[in-house]
N, C-alpha and C positions, 0 to 999 in steps of 0.2 A: 406251114400247112394251113394254119388258121387264116392267114391273109389270103391264101389262094381260094379257100372255100368261100370266104366272104366276098371276094371278087367275083366268083362265079354266080353267087346269089344275086348280087347287084346287077350283073350283066343280064341274068335271066329276067329279073323284074323290069329292067329297062326295055327289053325286047317285048315283053308282054304288054307294057304300057304303050309302046309304039304300034304294035301290030293289032292289039285288041283292047282299045281304051274302054269300051263298054263293059268288058268282062271284069275289069278291075273295079269299076264303080259298083257293079252288082255285088261283087264279093264284099266290099266295104259296107254296103247297105245291109246285107244279110248278117254280117258280123255284129254290126251295131244294134240291129233289131233284137238280137238275143241277149243284150245286156240290159239289166234293170238296176237303176240307182235308187237306193233308199236313203232318204235324208231324215234324220231324227232330231228334233229340237227339244230342248229341256226348258221347263218353266223356272224362272228365277224365284227363289223363296222370298216371301215378304220379310222386310226388315223387322225383326223382333225388338222390342224396347229393351235397352240394357238395364240390368237389375241395379237398383239404387242401394248402395252400401253405406252403412252408418248414417242413417237419416237422423237429423237433429230433432229432438222432441219439440212439440209445439211450445211457443213462447208462453211462459207463465205456468207451465206444468210443474207440479210438486214432485219432489223426489220420493223414493220409497222410505218408509219409516225405518230408522236405525234402531239398533238394540239399545236398551236402557243401560247407561253407563253406571258402573258401581265404583265408588271411591275406595282407594286402597288404604288400609289402616296404617297409620303412622304413629310411631312411639317416640316420645321425646327422649333424647339421650340423658343418661344419668349424669349428674353433676356432683362428683364426690367432693366432700368438704376437704380443704387443704389441711394437711397434718400440722399440728402446732409445732413451732420451732422452740426447742428448749432454750431457756435463758441461761447463759454461762454463769457459773458461780463466781462471785467476786472474792478475791483473796482478802482476808481480814488483817493480814500482817504484811509488813514490808514497807520500804520507802516509797514515797509518792511517785518518784520518777521511774521506778521499776516494778511497781505493784500492778497486778492485773489478774486475769483468769489463771487457774492452775494448769490448764492444758496448754501445750505448746502449739503455736500456729505457724503459718508459712513465713511470717515476718521475722525480722531479727530482734525486734523489741528495742527497749531503750539502751540496753547494755550489750547487745549482740554485735556480731561482725557482719558488715555488708560486703557486697561483691565488688564495689568500687574501691579505688585507692584512697579516697577520703581527702587526700591533700591537694589533689588537682595538679600535681607536679610530674606525674608519670604517664600522661596520656600519649597517644600516638600522633596527634596533630602537632603542628609547629607551635602555635599558641603562646610560646614564650616571649618575654620582653627582651629585646637585645640589650645586653650589658656591655659588650665590647663591639664597637662599630667596625665597618669594613675598613680595609687598608689595601694599598697598592702592593701587589705581589711581584708583578713583572710587566714589562712593556714600556714604551716611550713614544712620544709624539714630538717630532721636530717642527718647530714653528716656522722655520725658513724652508726646509726641504719638502715637507709634507703638504704645504699649502702653496698654490700658484700665486704669482704676483697679481694683485688686484689691478683693475683698470685705474690708471692714474698714478701707479707706482706704489712701492712698499710704504712710503711715508703716510699713506692713508690709514694703515692699521698699526704703525709703530707706536709703542707706548700704550696700546689698548689690550683688552682681553675679552674672551668669550667664556661664559660660565654655563654649564649644562648640569642637569640633575637626572638621575637614573636609579634603577633598582639593581642592587647586587644580589644575585641569587645564591643558593647554597652551593652551587658549583663554581662560584667566583666569577661569573660572567655578567656583564652589564646588559640591561634590557629596559624597555619602556623609557627611552631617553627623550628629553625635551630641553629646549633652550630657555634658560632663566634670565640671563643678562647678555643680550647680543652685543656685538661689536659694530663698527661702522660699515663693514663690508658684508653684504648678504651672502656672497659666495663662500666667504670664509666661515660665516656662521653655520652654513648648511653642512660643512665638512666635519665639524667637531664631533657630533654624535656618532656618525659612522666610524670615525677613526677610534674613538673610545671603545666602541663595541668590538671592533676588529682587533685592535692592538693591545689593549690593557686587560690584565687579569688581576683579580682582587682576592684577598683573604676575606671570606664571608664573615658576617657578624655572628656573635655567639650569645646565647642566653645564659641565665644563671647556672644551668646544669652543664654548660659547655656544648650544647647542641647548635649546629649551624642554622641560622634563620635568615630570611631575606630582610634587607633593610635598604632604605634610600640613602644615596650618596651623591656628592657633587664633585665636579671636575672643572677647574679653571685653566683655560689655555691662555697663556700670556704671550704677547708679541712685544719683545723689548725694543726700545729705541736704539737704533744703530748710532755709533759715535762717528 
């Protein structure tokens, strides 16, 4: 319905424009003559200077006078005199090595008992001097079977020996082994210490009280000449 009404209005306006063009112009002039347009302008305010905050005082100006300071009273601490230590009374009787004050002190004195053993023979450390040296308990090293034939044949080491030294611990095992007297074959020399540590077990050394103590010991590996 709205489209039909608008269509009729447009058609009527078009007919009026075609049939009476002067009528349309007069109507527009009359309508515009009744309109009044008022334009109002505003004046822009002048830029006011921004206020200055925290202005610095002029150079060389003196500050305000402060209050007069008053010193706080101070009292020196009291220094009490040390109390005198009484001198112990000396005993007038008794032997020179046991005489002294009549009161007992923390020490044992000349004739008292100490906390130690006194003899130095019952400590927890090993500390004892071996009286009985180590000895072989078990194990054997075969000079022919446990050592490979050296380069050049067995005759190179026949009739020779290798001596090593080591420490026998309280458990009867060898440790800290080194060669003292080597033989002519380096490969044979290098095998003696590992074989002693692995194969041989020892009775440990004993001190005067029968305690097992570590001690140095030696082993000589002989290579007999074959007939």
